[in-house]
C-alpha positions, 0 to 999 in steps of 0.5 A, a space after each residue: 137911136 137916129 131918124 131915119 130920112 127918107 124923100 117921098 117918090 111919087 109919079 103918075 103916068 096915066 089919068 087913071 092913077 093913083 094921083 100924086 096928093 093922093 100918093 103925098 097922103 100915104 108916103 105922109 102917114 106911112 112917115 109918120 107912124 114909123 117916125 122917120 123924117 120926111 125931107 121931100 119930094 120928088 115927082 114925076 108927071 109921066 114916063 119912069 124915073 130914067 137914070 140920067 133926068 134930072 129927078 135922079 139929080 135930086 135924088 143925087 143932091 138928097 143924097 149928099 146933101 141933106 144925107 137922106 138914106 132912103 127913097 118911099 114909094 107907094 109901090 116900087 110900079 110909082 118907080 117901074 113897070 120894067 124889070 129891067 129900069 127897075 134894076 137900074 134904079 134900084 143900082 143908081 140909087 144905092 150908089 147914092 147910099 140910099 135904099 128904096 122901100 115900099 109902102 106896100 111892102 112888093 120888093 119882090 113881086 115879078 111882073 109875070 111876063 118875067 117870070 117866065 124867063 127868070 124861072 127859065 134861068 134859074 133851073 138852067 143855073 142849077 143845071 150848069 151847077 149840077 155838072 160843076 158839081 159832078 167836075 169836081 167830083 171828078 179829078 184826077 193826079 197829074 205827072 209832071 208831063 200831064 200825062 193821067 197818072 
């Protein structure tokens, strides 16, 4: 079986955050434990991974030139704390043919501030779906002129 080719991503936004070297050690151990092939890292000091920044261009090149198929992070929060930024980043690396893998397995954690929005949207979508379903059940037969028969 072919070994998964991975790329590590480390970010330290504040001095209080886990350091870059600590993140690299975690990624190296994870890769070793899973039998993956680690081909390199992208390291960011400061802000989030920007879709139009040089770090993203480096990820694109890693995907194309080295056939990297997975970006490994210690936690999805290393990519961004903002939901929209995270979604855009995952979509962008997906277009490169890469997937995101989190050591912390925190893919589906939704920030509390976003949770209420999702709950409201889900409720609205359920209501619309119920209306659509009810509309589908109310079928009418029309003659050629368009009057109900």
